[in-house]
C-alpha positions in Angstrom: 76.3 98.7 84.4 80.0 99.5 83.8 82.4 99.4 86.7 84.4 102.6 87.1 88.1 102.4 86.1 90.4 103.0 89.1 93.1 105.6 88.2 96.7 105.2 89.4 97.6 107.9 92.0 101.3 107.4 91.2 101.0 107.7 87.4 98.6 110.7 86.9 96.2 110.1 84.0 96.8 106.3 83.8 94.4 103.6 84.9 95.5 101.2 87.6 97.2 98.4 85.8 97.6 96.2 89.0 101.4 96.4 88.4 102.2 95.3 92.0 101.5 91.6 92.5 98.7 91.0 95.1 97.2 94.5 94.8 93.6 94.7 93.8 93.7 98.4 93.1 95.1 101.7 94.3 93.5 101.3 97.7 95.7 98.4 98.7 98.8 99.0 96.5 102.0 99.0 98.4 103.7 101.4 95.9 100.9 104.0 96.4 101.2 103.5 100.2 104.9 104.1 100.1 104.7 107.2 98.0 102.0 108.7 100.3 104.1 107.9 103.4 107.2 109.6 102.0 107.0 113.5 102.2 109.5 114.1 99.3 107.8 111.6 97.0 104.4 113.0 97.9 105.6 116.5 97.1 107.1 115.4 93.8 103.8 113.7 92.9 101.9 116.9 93.7 104.3 118.8 91.3 103.6 116.3 88.5 99.9 116.5 89.0 100.1 120.3 89.0 102.2 120.3 85.7 99.6 118.1 84.1 96.6 120.2 85.1 95.3 122.4 82.3 96.2 126.0 82.8 93.5 128.7 83.0 95.7 130.6 80.5 95.3 127.9 77.9 91.5 128.5 77.6 
């Protein structure tokens, strides 16, 4: 059975590449934790995710 690929919450659409030494995935990544703690970064990430979402007008 294949193990699911964890996706990076900071880079929408990209798999977790374990770019931070010591991290085993998004769940214990210090970069992800810092982005989620900072209101401005979290809002910017939400904007990026919204921009990447397919529009209902494009159907």
